[in-house]
mmCIF entry with sequence, helices, sheets and N, C-alpha, C, O atoms, coordinates in Angstrom:
data_MODEL
# 
_entry.id   MODEL 
# 
_entity.id                         1 
_entity.type                       polymer 
_entity.pdbx_number_of_molecules   1 
# 
_entity_poly.entity_id                      1 
_entity_poly.type                           'polypeptide(L)' 
_entity_poly.nstd_linkage                   no 
_entity_poly.nstd_monomer                   no 
_entity_poly.pdbx_seq_one_letter_code       MPLPLFLAMIAFVIAAAGATLALAFWAKVPLIALAFAALAGSLMMGMRQWR 
_entity_poly.pdbx_seq_one_letter_code_can   MPLPLFLAMIAFVIAAAGATLALAFWAKVPLIALAFAALAGSLMMGMRQWR 
_entity_poly.pdbx_strand_id                 A 
# 
loop_
_entity_poly_seq.entity_id 
_entity_poly_seq.num 
_entity_poly_seq.mon_id 
_entity_poly_seq.hetero 
1 1  MET n 
1 2  PRO n 
1 3  LEU n 
1 4  PRO n 
1 5  LEU n 
1 6  PHE n 
1 7  LEU n 
1 8  ALA n 
1 9  MET n 
1 10 ILE n 
1 11 ALA n 
1 12 PHE n 
1 13 VAL n 
1 14 ILE n 
1 15 ALA n 
1 16 ALA n 
1 17 ALA n 
1 18 GLY n 
1 19 ALA n 
1 20 THR n 
1 21 LEU n 
1 22 ALA n 
1 23 LEU n 
1 24 ALA n 
1 25 PHE n 
1 26 TRP n 
1 27 ALA n 
1 28 LYS n 
1 29 VAL n 
1 30 PRO n 
1 31 LEU n 
1 32 ILE n 
1 33 ALA n 
1 34 LEU n 
1 35 ALA n 
1 36 PHE n 
1 37 ALA n 
1 38 ALA n 
1 39 LEU n 
1 40 ALA n 
1 41 GLY n 
1 42 SER n 
1 43 LEU n 
1 44 MET n 
1 45 MET n 
1 46 GLY n 
1 47 MET n 
1 48 ARG n 
1 49 GLN n 
1 50 TRP n 
1 51 ARG n 
# 
_struct_asym.id          A 
_struct_asym.entity_id   1 
# 
loop_
_struct_conf.conf_type_id 
_struct_conf.id 
_struct_conf.pdbx_PDB_helix_id 
_struct_conf.beg_label_comp_id 
_struct_conf.beg_label_asym_id 
_struct_conf.beg_label_seq_id 
_struct_conf.pdbx_beg_PDB_ins_code 
_struct_conf.end_label_comp_id 
_struct_conf.end_label_asym_id 
_struct_conf.end_label_seq_id 
_struct_conf.pdbx_end_PDB_ins_code 
_struct_conf.beg_auth_comp_id 
_struct_conf.beg_auth_asym_id 
_struct_conf.beg_auth_seq_id 
_struct_conf.end_auth_comp_id 
_struct_conf.end_auth_asym_id 
_struct_conf.end_auth_seq_id 
_struct_conf.pdbx_PDB_helix_class 
_struct_conf.details 
_struct_conf.pdbx_PDB_helix_length 
HELX_P HELX_P1 AA1 LEU A 3  ? TRP A 26 ? LEU A 3  TRP A 26 1 ? 24 
HELX_P HELX_P2 AA2 LEU A 31 ? TRP A 50 ? LEU A 31 TRP A 50 1 ? 20 
# 
_struct_conf_type.id          HELX_P 
_struct_conf_type.criteria    ? 
_struct_conf_type.reference   ? 
# 
loop_
_atom_site.group_PDB 
_atom_site.id 
_atom_site.type_symbol 
_atom_site.label_atom_id 
_atom_site.label_alt_id 
_atom_site.label_comp_id 
_atom_site.label_asym_id 
_atom_site.label_entity_id 
_atom_site.label_seq_id 
_atom_site.pdbx_PDB_ins_code 
_atom_site.Cartn_x 
_atom_site.Cartn_y 
_atom_site.Cartn_z 
_atom_site.occupancy 
_atom_site.B_iso_or_equiv 
_atom_site.pdbx_formal_charge 
_atom_site.auth_seq_id 
_atom_site.auth_comp_id 
_atom_site.auth_asym_id 
_atom_site.auth_atom_id 
_atom_site.pdbx_PDB_model_num 
ATOM 1   N N  . MET A 1 1  ? 91.823  25.852 248.937 1.00 0.00 ? 1  MET A N  1 
ATOM 2   C CA . MET A 1 1  ? 91.400  27.043 248.227 1.00 0.00 ? 1  MET A CA 1 
ATOM 3   C C  . MET A 1 1  ? 90.483  26.612 247.081 1.00 0.00 ? 1  MET A C  1 
ATOM 4   O O  . MET A 1 1  ? 90.831  25.725 246.302 1.00 0.00 ? 1  MET A O  1 
ATOM 5   N N  . PRO A 1 2  ? 89.321  27.240 246.982 1.00 0.00 ? 2  PRO A N  1 
ATOM 6   C CA . PRO A 1 2  ? 88.391  26.883 245.902 1.00 0.00 ? 2  PRO A CA 1 
ATOM 7   C C  . PRO A 1 2  ? 88.968  27.231 244.530 1.00 0.00 ? 2  PRO A C  1 
ATOM 8   O O  . PRO A 1 2  ? 89.701  28.208 244.374 1.00 0.00 ? 2  PRO A O  1 
ATOM 9   N N  . LEU A 1 3  ? 88.625  26.421 243.559 1.00 0.00 ? 3  LEU A N  1 
ATOM 10  C CA . LEU A 1 3  ? 89.157  26.605 242.207 1.00 0.00 ? 3  LEU A CA 1 
ATOM 11  C C  . LEU A 1 3  ? 88.839  27.972 241.613 1.00 0.00 ? 3  LEU A C  1 
ATOM 12  O O  . LEU A 1 3  ? 89.736  28.582 241.031 1.00 0.00 ? 3  LEU A O  1 
ATOM 13  N N  . PRO A 1 4  ? 87.601  28.497 241.725 1.00 0.00 ? 4  PRO A N  1 
ATOM 14  C CA . PRO A 1 4  ? 87.345  29.828 241.134 1.00 0.00 ? 4  PRO A CA 1 
ATOM 15  C C  . PRO A 1 4  ? 88.220  30.925 241.738 1.00 0.00 ? 4  PRO A C  1 
ATOM 16  O O  . PRO A 1 4  ? 88.661  31.830 241.030 1.00 0.00 ? 4  PRO A O  1 
ATOM 17  N N  . LEU A 1 5  ? 88.470  30.846 243.041 1.00 0.00 ? 5  LEU A N  1 
ATOM 18  C CA . LEU A 1 5  ? 89.343  31.843 243.671 1.00 0.00 ? 5  LEU A CA 1 
ATOM 19  C C  . LEU A 1 5  ? 90.769  31.722 243.162 1.00 0.00 ? 5  LEU A C  1 
ATOM 20  O O  . LEU A 1 5  ? 91.429  32.727 242.897 1.00 0.00 ? 5  LEU A O  1 
ATOM 21  N N  . PHE A 1 6  ? 91.241  30.493 243.028 1.00 0.00 ? 6  PHE A N  1 
ATOM 22  C CA . PHE A 1 6  ? 92.583  30.255 242.520 1.00 0.00 ? 6  PHE A CA 1 
ATOM 23  C C  . PHE A 1 6  ? 92.732  30.800 241.097 1.00 0.00 ? 6  PHE A C  1 
ATOM 24  O O  . PHE A 1 6  ? 93.724  31.458 240.782 1.00 0.00 ? 6  PHE A O  1 
ATOM 25  N N  . LEU A 1 7  ? 91.757  30.528 240.251 1.00 0.00 ? 7  LEU A N  1 
ATOM 26  C CA . LEU A 1 7  ? 91.822  31.009 238.866 1.00 0.00 ? 7  LEU A CA 1 
ATOM 27  C C  . LEU A 1 7  ? 91.723  32.530 238.808 1.00 0.00 ? 7  LEU A C  1 
ATOM 28  O O  . LEU A 1 7  ? 92.373  33.160 237.974 1.00 0.00 ? 7  LEU A O  1 
ATOM 29  N N  . ALA A 1 8  ? 90.921  33.122 239.682 1.00 0.00 ? 8  ALA A N  1 
ATOM 30  C CA . ALA A 1 8  ? 90.821  34.585 239.727 1.00 0.00 ? 8  ALA A CA 1 
ATOM 31  C C  . ALA A 1 8  ? 92.146  35.200 240.162 1.00 0.00 ? 8  ALA A C  1 
ATOM 32  O O  . ALA A 1 8  ? 92.553  36.235 239.635 1.00 0.00 ? 8  ALA A O  1 
ATOM 33  N N  . MET A 1 9  ? 92.816  34.571 241.114 1.00 0.00 ? 9  MET A N  1 
ATOM 34  C CA . MET A 1 9  ? 94.115  35.086 241.555 1.00 0.00 ? 9  MET A CA 1 
ATOM 35  C C  . MET A 1 9  ? 95.143  35.012 240.436 1.00 0.00 ? 9  MET A C  1 
ATOM 36  O O  . MET A 1 9  ? 95.929  35.941 240.254 1.00 0.00 ? 9  MET A O  1 
ATOM 37  N N  . ILE A 1 10 ? 95.146  33.921 239.689 1.00 0.00 ? 10 ILE A N  1 
ATOM 38  C CA . ILE A 1 10 ? 96.071  33.799 238.556 1.00 0.00 ? 10 ILE A CA 1 
ATOM 39  C C  . ILE A 1 10 ? 95.774  34.866 237.512 1.00 0.00 ? 10 ILE A C  1 
ATOM 40  O O  . ILE A 1 10 ? 96.692  35.493 236.983 1.00 0.00 ? 10 ILE A O  1 
ATOM 41  N N  . ALA A 1 11 ? 94.487  35.076 237.212 1.00 0.00 ? 11 ALA A N  1 
ATOM 42  C CA . ALA A 1 11 ? 94.111  36.102 236.239 1.00 0.00 ? 11 ALA A CA 1 
ATOM 43  C C  . ALA A 1 11 ? 94.526  37.491 236.710 1.00 0.00 ? 11 ALA A C  1 
ATOM 44  O O  . ALA A 1 11 ? 94.972  38.312 235.908 1.00 0.00 ? 11 ALA A O  1 
ATOM 45  N N  . PHE A 1 12 ? 94.380  37.760 238.012 1.00 0.00 ? 12 PHE A N  1 
ATOM 46  C CA . PHE A 1 12 ? 94.778  39.055 238.552 1.00 0.00 ? 12 PHE A CA 1 
ATOM 47  C C  . PHE A 1 12 ? 96.279  39.271 238.442 1.00 0.00 ? 12 PHE A C  1 
ATOM 48  O O  . PHE A 1 12 ? 96.720  40.367 238.095 1.00 0.00 ? 12 PHE A O  1 
ATOM 49  N N  . VAL A 1 13 ? 97.061  38.256 238.728 1.00 0.00 ? 13 VAL A N  1 
ATOM 50  C CA . VAL A 1 13 ? 98.518  38.373 238.633 1.00 0.00 ? 13 VAL A CA 1 
ATOM 51  C C  . VAL A 1 13 ? 98.945  38.629 237.191 1.00 0.00 ? 13 VAL A C  1 
ATOM 52  O O  . VAL A 1 13 ? 99.819  39.460 236.943 1.00 0.00 ? 13 VAL A O  1 
ATOM 53  N N  . ILE A 1 14 ? 98.339  37.925 236.243 1.00 0.00 ? 14 ILE A N  1 
ATOM 54  C CA . ILE A 1 14 ? 98.669  38.127 234.830 1.00 0.00 ? 14 ILE A CA 1 
ATOM 55  C C  . ILE A 1 14 ? 98.273  39.529 234.384 1.00 0.00 ? 14 ILE A C  1 
ATOM 56  O O  . ILE A 1 14 ? 99.020  40.184 233.658 1.00 0.00 ? 14 ILE A O  1 
ATOM 57  N N  . ALA A 1 15 ? 97.097  39.996 234.817 1.00 0.00 ? 15 ALA A N  1 
ATOM 58  C CA . ALA A 1 15 ? 96.653  41.341 234.460 1.00 0.00 ? 15 ALA A CA 1 
ATOM 59  C C  . ALA A 1 15 ? 97.559  42.408 235.074 1.00 0.00 ? 15 ALA A C  1 
ATOM 60  O O  . ALA A 1 15 ? 97.867  43.408 234.427 1.00 0.00 ? 15 ALA A O  1 
ATOM 61  N N  . ALA A 1 16 ? 97.985  42.197 236.319 1.00 0.00 ? 16 ALA A N  1 
ATOM 62  C CA . ALA A 1 16 ? 98.877  43.162 236.971 1.00 0.00 ? 16 ALA A CA 1 
ATOM 63  C C  . ALA A 1 16 ? 100.228 43.211 236.271 1.00 0.00 ? 16 ALA A C  1 
ATOM 64  O O  . ALA A 1 16 ? 100.806 44.285 236.109 1.00 0.00 ? 16 ALA A O  1 
ATOM 65  N N  . ALA A 1 17 ? 100.731 42.059 235.856 1.00 0.00 ? 17 ALA A N  1 
ATOM 66  C CA . ALA A 1 17 ? 102.008 42.041 235.133 1.00 0.00 ? 17 ALA A CA 1 
ATOM 67  C C  . ALA A 1 17 ? 101.872 42.758 233.788 1.00 0.00 ? 17 ALA A C  1 
ATOM 68  O O  . ALA A 1 17 ? 102.760 43.515 233.395 1.00 0.00 ? 17 ALA A O  1 
ATOM 69  N N  . GLY A 1 18 ? 100.783 42.526 233.097 1.00 0.00 ? 18 GLY A N  1 
ATOM 70  C CA . GLY A 1 18 ? 100.556 43.210 231.824 1.00 0.00 ? 18 GLY A CA 1 
ATOM 71  C C  . GLY A 1 18 ? 100.425 44.713 231.999 1.00 0.00 ? 18 GLY A C  1 
ATOM 72  O O  . GLY A 1 18 ? 100.960 45.485 231.203 1.00 0.00 ? 18 GLY A O  1 
ATOM 73  N N  . ALA A 1 19 ? 99.716  45.129 233.038 1.00 0.00 ? 19 ALA A N  1 
ATOM 74  C CA . ALA A 1 19 ? 99.573  46.562 233.303 1.00 0.00 ? 19 ALA A CA 1 
ATOM 75  C C  . ALA A 1 19 ? 100.919 47.192 233.661 1.00 0.00 ? 19 ALA A C  1 
ATOM 76  O O  . ALA A 1 19 ? 101.213 48.315 233.253 1.00 0.00 ? 19 ALA A O  1 
ATOM 77  N N  . THR A 1 20 ? 101.720 46.473 234.416 1.00 0.00 ? 20 THR A N  1 
ATOM 78  C CA . THR A 1 20 ? 103.049 46.982 234.778 1.00 0.00 ? 20 THR A CA 1 
ATOM 79  C C  . THR A 1 20 ? 103.909 47.166 233.536 1.00 0.00 ? 20 THR A C  1 
ATOM 80  O O  . THR A 1 20 ? 104.557 48.200 233.372 1.00 0.00 ? 20 THR A O  1 
ATOM 81  N N  . LEU A 1 21 ? 103.916 46.168 232.665 1.00 0.00 ? 21 LEU A N  1 
ATOM 82  C CA . LEU A 1 21 ? 104.701 46.288 231.428 1.00 0.00 ? 21 LEU A CA 1 
ATOM 83  C C  . LEU A 1 21 ? 104.172 47.402 230.535 1.00 0.00 ? 21 LEU A C  1 
ATOM 84  O O  . LEU A 1 21 ? 104.955 48.159 229.962 1.00 0.00 ? 21 LEU A O  1 
ATOM 85  N N  . ALA A 1 22 ? 102.859 47.511 230.410 1.00 0.00 ? 22 ALA A N  1 
ATOM 86  C CA . ALA A 1 22 ? 102.271 48.569 229.576 1.00 0.00 ? 22 ALA A CA 1 
ATOM 87  C C  . ALA A 1 22 ? 102.634 49.948 230.115 1.00 0.00 ? 22 ALA A C  1 
ATOM 88  O O  . ALA A 1 22 ? 102.993 50.842 229.348 1.00 0.00 ? 22 ALA A O  1 
ATOM 89  N N  . LEU A 1 23 ? 102.543 50.124 231.431 1.00 0.00 ? 23 LEU A N  1 
ATOM 90  C CA . LEU A 1 23 ? 102.888 51.415 232.030 1.00 0.00 ? 23 LEU A CA 1 
ATOM 91  C C  . LEU A 1 23 ? 104.370 51.724 231.861 1.00 0.00 ? 23 LEU A C  1 
ATOM 92  O O  . LEU A 1 23 ? 104.743 52.869 231.604 1.00 0.00 ? 23 LEU A O  1 
ATOM 93  N N  . ALA A 1 24 ? 105.209 50.712 232.005 1.00 0.00 ? 24 ALA A N  1 
ATOM 94  C CA . ALA A 1 24 ? 106.651 50.924 231.845 1.00 0.00 ? 24 ALA A CA 1 
ATOM 95  C C  . ALA A 1 24 ? 106.993 51.301 230.406 1.00 0.00 ? 24 ALA A C  1 
ATOM 96  O O  . ALA A 1 24 ? 107.817 52.187 230.177 1.00 0.00 ? 24 ALA A O  1 
ATOM 97  N N  . PHE A 1 25 ? 106.369 50.638 229.440 1.00 0.00 ? 25 PHE A N  1 
ATOM 98  C CA . PHE A 1 25 ? 106.626 50.980 228.044 1.00 0.00 ? 25 PHE A CA 1 
ATOM 99  C C  . PHE A 1 25 ? 106.082 52.368 227.716 1.00 0.00 ? 25 PHE A C  1 
ATOM 100 O O  . PHE A 1 25 ? 106.698 53.116 226.957 1.00 0.00 ? 25 PHE A O  1 
ATOM 101 N N  . TRP A 1 26 ? 104.917 52.714 228.294 1.00 0.00 ? 26 TRP A N  1 
ATOM 102 C CA . TRP A 1 26 ? 104.332 54.032 228.053 1.00 0.00 ? 26 TRP A CA 1 
ATOM 103 C C  . TRP A 1 26 ? 105.228 55.131 228.626 1.00 0.00 ? 26 TRP A C  1 
ATOM 104 O O  . TRP A 1 26 ? 105.356 56.203 228.035 1.00 0.00 ? 26 TRP A O  1 
ATOM 105 N N  . ALA A 1 27 ? 105.855 54.860 229.793 1.00 0.00 ? 27 ALA A N  1 
ATOM 106 C CA . ALA A 1 27 ? 106.729 55.838 230.428 1.00 0.00 ? 27 ALA A CA 1 
ATOM 107 C C  . ALA A 1 27 ? 108.149 55.803 229.867 1.00 0.00 ? 27 ALA A C  1 
ATOM 108 O O  . ALA A 1 27 ? 109.022 56.546 230.317 1.00 0.00 ? 27 ALA A O  1 
ATOM 109 N N  . LYS A 1 28 ? 108.372 54.933 228.882 1.00 0.00 ? 28 LYS A N  1 
ATOM 110 C CA . LYS A 1 28 ? 109.662 54.801 228.214 1.00 0.00 ? 28 LYS A CA 1 
ATOM 111 C C  . LYS A 1 28 ? 110.785 54.422 229.188 1.00 0.00 ? 28 LYS A C  1 
ATOM 112 O O  . LYS A 1 28 ? 111.897 54.947 229.120 1.00 0.00 ? 28 LYS A O  1 
ATOM 113 N N  . VAL A 1 29 ? 110.458 53.496 230.093 1.00 0.00 ? 29 VAL A N  1 
ATOM 114 C CA . VAL A 1 29 ? 111.462 52.960 231.014 1.00 0.00 ? 29 VAL A CA 1 
ATOM 115 C C  . VAL A 1 29 ? 112.324 51.985 230.223 1.00 0.00 ? 29 VAL A C  1 
ATOM 116 O O  . VAL A 1 29 ? 111.780 51.127 229.529 1.00 0.00 ? 29 VAL A O  1 
ATOM 117 N N  . PRO A 1 30 ? 113.651 52.087 230.303 1.00 0.00 ? 30 PRO A N  1 
ATOM 118 C CA . PRO A 1 30 ? 114.504 51.156 229.563 1.00 0.00 ? 30 PRO A CA 1 
ATOM 119 C C  . PRO A 1 30 ? 114.254 49.708 230.000 1.00 0.00 ? 30 PRO A C  1 
ATOM 120 O O  . PRO A 1 30 ? 114.025 49.432 231.178 1.00 0.00 ? 30 PRO A O  1 
ATOM 121 N N  . LEU A 1 31 ? 114.302 48.806 229.044 1.00 0.00 ? 31 LEU A N  1 
ATOM 122 C CA . LEU A 1 31 ? 114.040 47.401 229.325 1.00 0.00 ? 31 LEU A CA 1 
ATOM 123 C C  . LEU A 1 31 ? 115.061 46.834 230.307 1.00 0.00 ? 31 LEU A C  1 
ATOM 124 O O  . LEU A 1 31 ? 114.727 45.958 231.104 1.00 0.00 ? 31 LEU A O  1 
ATOM 125 N N  . ILE A 1 32 ? 116.287 47.317 230.261 1.00 0.00 ? 32 ILE A N  1 
ATOM 126 C CA . ILE A 1 32 ? 117.309 46.828 231.183 1.00 0.00 ? 32 ILE A CA 1 
ATOM 127 C C  . ILE A 1 32 ? 116.961 47.214 232.622 1.00 0.00 ? 32 ILE A C  1 
ATOM 128 O O  . ILE A 1 32 ? 117.275 46.469 233.550 1.00 0.00 ? 32 ILE A O  1 
ATOM 129 N N  . ALA A 1 33 ? 116.319 48.365 232.820 1.00 0.00 ? 33 ALA A N  1 
ATOM 130 C CA . ALA A 1 33 ? 115.901 48.772 234.162 1.00 0.00 ? 33 ALA A CA 1 
ATOM 131 C C  . ALA A 1 33 ? 114.824 47.824 234.689 1.00 0.00 ? 33 ALA A C  1 
ATOM 132 O O  . ALA A 1 33 ? 114.833 47.465 235.867 1.00 0.00 ? 33 ALA A O  1 
ATOM 133 N N  . LEU A 1 34 ? 113.905 47.423 233.826 1.00 0.00 ? 34 LEU A N  1 
ATOM 134 C CA . LEU A 1 34 ? 112.895 46.448 234.235 1.00 0.00 ? 34 LEU A CA 1 
ATOM 135 C C  . LEU A 1 34 ? 113.534 45.107 234.572 1.00 0.00 ? 34 LEU A C  1 
ATOM 136 O O  . LEU A 1 34 ? 113.136 44.440 235.527 1.00 0.00 ? 34 LEU A O  1 
ATOM 137 N N  . ALA A 1 35 ? 114.522 44.724 233.783 1.00 0.00 ? 35 ALA A N  1 
ATOM 138 C CA . ALA A 1 35 ? 115.202 43.454 234.032 1.00 0.00 ? 35 ALA A CA 1 
ATOM 139 C C  . ALA A 1 35 ? 115.938 43.489 235.369 1.00 0.00 ? 35 ALA A C  1 
ATOM 140 O O  . ALA A 1 35 ? 115.894 42.517 236.123 1.00 0.00 ? 35 ALA A O  1 
ATOM 141 N N  . PHE A 1 36 ? 116.616 44.601 235.671 1.00 0.00 ? 36 PHE A N  1 
ATOM 142 C CA . PHE A 1 36 ? 117.311 44.716 236.944 1.00 0.00 ? 36 PHE A CA 1 
ATOM 143 C C  . PHE A 1 36 ? 116.332 44.739 238.121 1.00 0.00 ? 36 PHE A C  1 
ATOM 144 O O  . PHE A 1 36 ? 116.617 44.172 239.176 1.00 0.00 ? 36 PHE A O  1 
ATOM 145 N N  . ALA A 1 37 ? 115.183 45.390 237.944 1.00 0.00 ? 37 ALA A N  1 
ATOM 146 C CA . ALA A 1 37 ? 114.174 45.416 239.007 1.00 0.00 ? 37 ALA A CA 1 
ATOM 147 C C  . ALA A 1 37 ? 113.634 44.012 239.264 1.00 0.00 ? 37 ALA A C  1 
ATOM 148 O O  . ALA A 1 37 ? 113.448 43.617 240.414 1.00 0.00 ? 37 ALA A O  1 
ATOM 149 N N  . ALA A 1 38 ? 113.382 43.262 238.196 1.00 0.00 ? 38 ALA A N  1 
ATOM 150 C CA . ALA A 1 38 ? 112.895 41.885 238.353 1.00 0.00 ? 38 ALA A CA 1 
ATOM 151 C C  . ALA A 1 38 ? 113.957 41.009 239.018 1.00 0.00 ? 38 ALA A C  1 
ATOM 152 O O  . ALA A 1 38 ? 113.640 40.182 239.873 1.00 0.00 ? 38 ALA A O  1 
ATOM 153 N N  . LEU A 1 39 ? 115.205 41.192 238.628 1.00 0.00 ? 39 LEU A N  1 
ATOM 154 C CA . LEU A 1 39 ? 116.294 40.423 239.238 1.00 0.00 ? 39 LEU A CA 1 
ATOM 155 C C  . LEU A 1 39 ? 116.442 40.759 240.719 1.00 0.00 ? 39 LEU A C  1 
ATOM 156 O O  . LEU A 1 39 ? 116.621 39.869 241.550 1.00 0.00 ? 39 LEU A O  1 
ATOM 157 N N  . ALA A 1 40 ? 116.367 42.039 241.040 1.00 0.00 ? 40 ALA A N  1 
ATOM 158 C CA . ALA A 1 40 ? 116.488 42.448 242.443 1.00 0.00 ? 40 ALA A CA 1 
ATOM 159 C C  . ALA A 1 40 ? 115.340 41.875 243.274 1.00 0.00 ? 40 ALA A C  1 
ATOM 160 O O  . ALA A 1 40 ? 115.556 41.398 244.388 1.00 0.00 ? 40 ALA A O  1 
ATOM 161 N N  . GLY A 1 41 ? 114.130 41.922 242.736 1.00 0.00 ? 41 GLY A N  1 
ATOM 162 C CA . GLY A 1 41 ? 112.989 41.360 243.450 1.00 0.00 ? 41 GLY A CA 1 
ATOM 163 C C  . GLY A 1 41 ? 113.130 39.867 243.647 1.00 0.00 ? 41 GLY A C  1 
ATOM 164 O O  . GLY A 1 41 ? 112.788 39.338 244.705 1.00 0.00 ? 41 GLY A O  1 
ATOM 165 N N  . SER A 1 42 ? 113.631 39.188 242.635 1.00 0.00 ? 42 SER A N  1 
ATOM 166 C CA . SER A 1 42 ? 113.828 37.751 242.734 1.00 0.00 ? 42 SER A CA 1 
ATOM 167 C C  . SER A 1 42 ? 114.886 37.415 243.782 1.00 0.00 ? 42 SER A C  1 
ATOM 168 O O  . SER A 1 42 ? 114.724 36.471 244.555 1.00 0.00 ? 42 SER A O  1 
ATOM 169 N N  . LEU A 1 43 ? 115.961 38.186 243.801 1.00 0.00 ? 43 LEU A N  1 
ATOM 170 C CA . LEU A 1 43 ? 117.007 37.945 244.799 1.00 0.00 ? 43 LEU A CA 1 
ATOM 171 C C  . LEU A 1 43 ? 116.510 38.220 246.211 1.00 0.00 ? 43 LEU A C  1 
ATOM 172 O O  . LEU A 1 43 ? 116.852 37.494 247.146 1.00 0.00 ? 43 LEU A O  1 
ATOM 173 N N  . MET A 1 44 ? 115.700 39.274 246.369 1.00 0.00 ? 44 MET A N  1 
ATOM 174 C CA . MET A 1 44 ? 115.150 39.575 247.693 1.00 0.00 ? 44 MET A CA 1 
ATOM 175 C C  . MET A 1 44 ? 114.227 38.462 248.168 1.00 0.00 ? 44 MET A C  1 
ATOM 176 O O  . MET A 1 44 ? 114.274 38.075 249.336 1.00 0.00 ? 44 MET A O  1 
ATOM 177 N N  . MET A 1 45 ? 113.396 37.950 247.283 1.00 0.00 ? 45 MET A N  1 
ATOM 178 C CA . MET A 1 45 ? 112.501 36.859 247.676 1.00 0.00 ? 45 MET A CA 1 
ATOM 179 C C  . MET A 1 45 ? 113.303 35.595 247.979 1.00 0.00 ? 45 MET A C  1 
ATOM 180 O O  . MET A 1 45 ? 112.948 34.844 248.888 1.00 0.00 ? 45 MET A O  1 
ATOM 181 N N  . GLY A 1 46 ? 114.362 35.355 247.241 1.00 0.00 ? 46 GLY A N  1 
ATOM 182 C CA . GLY A 1 46 ? 115.206 34.201 247.496 1.00 0.00 ? 46 GLY A CA 1 
ATOM 183 C C  . GLY A 1 46 ? 115.897 34.307 248.832 1.00 0.00 ? 46 GLY A C  1 
ATOM 184 O O  . GLY A 1 46 ? 115.977 33.324 249.570 1.00 0.00 ? 46 GLY A O  1 
ATOM 185 N N  . MET A 1 47 ? 116.400 35.489 249.158 1.00 0.00 ? 47 MET A N  1 
ATOM 186 C CA . MET A 1 47 ? 117.070 35.687 250.442 1.00 0.00 ? 47 MET A CA 1 
ATOM 187 C C  . MET A 1 47 ? 116.075 35.565 251.592 1.00 0.00 ? 47 MET A C  1 
ATOM 188 O O  . MET A 1 47 ? 116.421 35.088 252.673 1.00 0.00 ? 47 MET A O  1 
ATOM 189 N N  . ARG A 1 48 ? 114.850 35.993 251.355 1.00 0.00 ? 48 ARG A N  1 
ATOM 190 C CA . ARG A 1 48 ? 113.826 35.916 252.396 1.00 0.00 ? 48 ARG A CA 1 
ATOM 191 C C  . ARG A 1 48 ? 113.508 34.462 252.729 1.00 0.00 ? 48 ARG A C  1 
ATOM 192 O O  . ARG A 1 48 ? 113.292 34.132 253.895 1.00 0.00 ? 48 ARG A O  1 
ATOM 193 N N  . GLN A 1 49 ? 113.478 33.607 251.744 1.00 0.00 ? 49 GLN A N  1 
ATOM 194 C CA . GLN A 1 49 ? 113.160 32.210 251.989 1.00 0.00 ? 49 GLN A CA 1 
ATOM 195 C C  . GLN A 1 49 ? 114.376 31.442 252.493 1.00 0.00 ? 49 GLN A C  1 
ATOM 196 O O  . GLN A 1 49 ? 114.235 30.385 253.109 1.00 0.00 ? 49 GLN A O  1 
ATOM 197 N N  . TRP A 1 50 ? 115.552 31.963 252.235 1.00 0.00 ? 50 TRP A N  1 
ATOM 198 C CA . TRP A 1 50 ? 116.781 31.296 252.614 1.00 0.00 ? 50 TRP A CA 1 
ATOM 199 C C  . TRP A 1 50 ? 117.001 31.382 254.116 1.00 0.00 ? 50 TRP A C  1 
ATOM 200 O O  . TRP A 1 50 ? 117.607 30.493 254.715 1.00 0.00 ? 50 TRP A O  1 
ATOM 201 N N  . ARG A 1 51 ? 116.499 32.473 254.729 1.00 0.00 ? 51 ARG A N  1 
ATOM 202 C CA . ARG A 1 51 ? 116.688 32.718 256.160 1.00 0.00 ? 51 ARG A CA 1 
ATOM 203 C C  . ARG A 1 51 ? 115.971 31.757 257.015 1.00 0.00 ? 51 ARG A C  1 
ATOM 204 O O  . ARG A 1 51 ? 116.043 31.848 258.240 1.00 0.00 ? 51 ARG A O  1 
# 
């Protein structure tokens, strides 16, 4: 993978995470709900690789 593409992908992921947090804070989503969503996503990805 070329370096500029790799760096662009990293920048996109960081921007998407920032936008997600900004939207969640704007919508007044409780921080614990975000934490549970992140935990659930992490567990799902872990189970997917475990299979």
